[in-house]
N, C-alpha and C positions, 0 to 999 in steps of 0.2 A: 830648279829649272827643269821644265818638261822635256823628257827625251824624245827624240824623233822617232818615227815609225820606219824601221828598216824594211825596204821593199825590193822584192825581186821581180823583174819583168821578163816574161816568157812568150816569145812569139818567133815563128820561123821566118817572118818577113822583117828585114832589117828596118825598113821605113815605118812599119807598125810599131816597132820598139821604139824608134826615134820619137814618132808622134806622141806616144804614151808618156815617154820619159820627159818630153817638153811640157805636156800638159800637167804631169804630176809636179813638175818644178814649180808651179805656180801656188803649191800648198806648203807652207813652212813646216808643218808636221811631218811631212813625207820626205824620206831620205832614200833615194834610189841607190842600193849598194851593188847591184849587178844586173845583168842580162843574160838570157840563155836563149838558144835558137831551137831547142828540141826538148822533148819530154825527159830524155835521158840526161841531157845537160842541166835540166832544171833540178833534178834530184841531186847531182853532184854539187851544184851551186848552192842548194838549200843546206846541204851538209856542211859545206865550207863557211858560208856566210850567215847562217842562222837568221833569216829574215823573219819578221814578225807577219808579213803580208806577201802573198804571191799573186801577181796578176797573171793569169794562165790562159793562153790562147787554146781553144778546143781543138781546131782542125790543124793538126800537124802530122807530117808523115812518120811512119814507123810507130813510135809511141805517141798517142794523141793526148790532149789535155786531161781528159777524164781519166785515162789510164795512169798518167803521172800523178794526178791528185790522190788516186788510190794508195799510191806509195807514199806520197808526202804526208798523209794523215797517220802513218805508221811510224814516222820518225820520232826521235826522242824529244826534239822541240818541234811540236806540230805548228806550222804557219797557218794563218787565216787564209782562205782561199778566195779569190775573185776570178770568176770565169769571164772570158771575152770571146765573142764570136759574132759572125754576120748571120748565124742561123738560129732563130729563136726556139727551134724544136729541140734544142739540147738543153733547155731550161729544166725540165723535170728530172733528168738524170743528173744534172750538176747539183740540185738542191738535195739530192739523195745522198750526196758525199759531203753534206754540211758546209756548202759554199755560203759565205755570208752575203754574197751579191753576185749579180750577173749583168755584165755590160754588152751591149750590142755595138757592133761596129757598123758605120763610122761612129766614133765617140762623140757623144753630146756632152758638152761642158756641164750643163746643169745636172745631167744624170751623174756624171762623175764626181760633182760636188756633193750629191747626196750620198754617193757611195763612200766618200772620204769620211762624211760625218758618221755613217755607220761604222766604218772602221774605227774611228776615234772612240766610239762608244764601247766597242768590245776591247780594245787595247788599253784604253784609260777608262775603266769602269767608275761610274759615280760612286759617291761615298755611301756607305751602309746606311747612315742616318737619313738619307733622302729616299731610300728604297725599302725601308724596314717593313712598312705596312703593305706594300704592293708585293714583295717577295714572300712574306709569311715566314713559316718555320719548316725545318726539315722534319719529315715524318721517319720514324725509326720503328719498325714493327718487330716484336720478339714475343714468342709465346702467345700469340693471338691479341696481345695488347700493343697499343701504338703510342709511342712517347714523341713528343714534339720538342724540338731543339732549336733555340735561338742561334743563328749563325754566328752572332757576336760572341757566344760563349764557347765556341769551338777553338781549341788551341791548334790542333793540327789533325791530319787524317793520312792513313797509309793503307796500302794494298798488302794483304797477308793471304797468299794463296788465292782462294776463291771468295773471300769476303773483304770488305773495306772496313777498317776499324777507325772509329771517330773518338778522339780524346777531347773531353771538355774540361772545363775547369773543376767540375765536381764528379765526373762520371766518365764510363767508357762504353761505347756502343759498337754493335757490329751490323753491318747491312750487306745485302747482296748487290747493291748498285755499285757500278764500277766507279774508280776514281775520276776517270775522264767525264762521266756524266755528272758527278757531283761538282767538279770543276766548272762545268757549263752552267749548272743551276746557280752556283754562287759567284757568278761574273759581277754582279753589282757590289759585292763585298771585297775586302782586302785580303783575298787569298792568292797564294803564289806557290807554283811548283818549284821545290828545291832539289828534287831528285825525281827519276822516272816514277817512283812509287810513293812519293811523300808530297802532301799539300798542306802549307801552313798558314796560319792567320798572321799577317804582318803586324797587325796591332800589338801582338805580344812579343815580338822580337825584341830582345834587350842587348844581345852581344853577338858578334862574329869573331871567330878565332881561326887563324891559319892553321891548317892541318898538314896535308902533304900532297905533293903532285897537283898543286893549285887547287886542291879542295879546301873547304872550310868547315868548322863546326858551328852550328847555331844554337843559341840559348834562347828559350822563351820564358817569360814571366810566369812564375807559379809551376815550373817544371825543373825537376833535378837533372834529368837526362839530357844530353846534347844530341842534336840531329845533324846528320851529315848533309853538306851541301855540295852537289856535284860541281866540278869546275866549269861545265857547260852552262850552268845556270847563274854563277856568282856575279857576273857583270850586269846582267839584267836585274838581279836581286838588289845590288847596291843601288842601281839607278832608281828603282821603285822606292827604296828605304830613304835615300838620302835627299836633303834639300839642295 
């Protein structure tokens, strides 16, 4: 069963929140888990509710939506951000914060439908087999030479100080690319963040074992060592893995 997309609505106007909540209620994939009336409240609610997506009003007193978004993208679980505003001039700044879409008020139902489809594509990435040719391979440069890695061959990746280490079935590589950037490039494939500094290929997961304080240890096919799964990620991990 496909999980619903946990959604937080942020707007300083109550009627605007109610309208958007009503419109989102028409989409079975969307679950509105909370509302916030300010940028400060949005950050607190995001920490508590761990939403997949935040619909964020731009014009709010004190901390506006753009300022709140700059904090949200630094959280342990970074939500996808949809900006909403009556003023299109904010679009350029919004997309510099990696918002996945931008809605103009008053809301247009057709535009909202297109936004939901875009959200579904990033939250539920298509299977790797459907995107192999389009995505290509990861380029890893070392000593002036460039190796190309099939994403399907990667077991996991992790951040080690200033480098990201990529562990494949047959080799190990180091790149200067951040883990967050690699995660973005690999959206069409079955990669999942199990810890702030670890990204694993779900196709190789073979076992989850309870550890302590709500954390788990994860085993991958072809790998002797066990990887730690933070308790903040275990619920979403199981939803992605299990039928």
